[in-house]
C-alpha angles and dihedrals in degrees: 000000000000088000089062095041096056097025096109096038096107125145119191089343093307120114106241093220091056090051093050090046090055094047091048089054090053091047092050087061090062105027126039132187122003096352091057091049092049092049090048091053092046090049090051090049092051098043097036092044091047090051093050092048092047091050101041103019130242110328115246101194143029094269091056094049091045089056092050093050095044092050091049094047091048091051093051097042095044093048092052092045094049091050090053091047092051092049092048091051091051091053094049 
């Protein structure tokens, strides 16, 4: 499911989810706990929102802005969640 959702989110040949996952890993080296999660979500909002705006143009109505925010939130939350799942699998 996530594969399909972020499948076309590619910037300069780099999958956006992979980029955010890498940046979250770097952030987790500096910030742990709630601060790291907040920064990951903000990063997802900025990068995901920037991607949506670059692809579809500046939103003109609430529906457009809602789409930008939801995509960005999903990118940040999913990247942080995937990182935790991968680390849990490594420990098991």
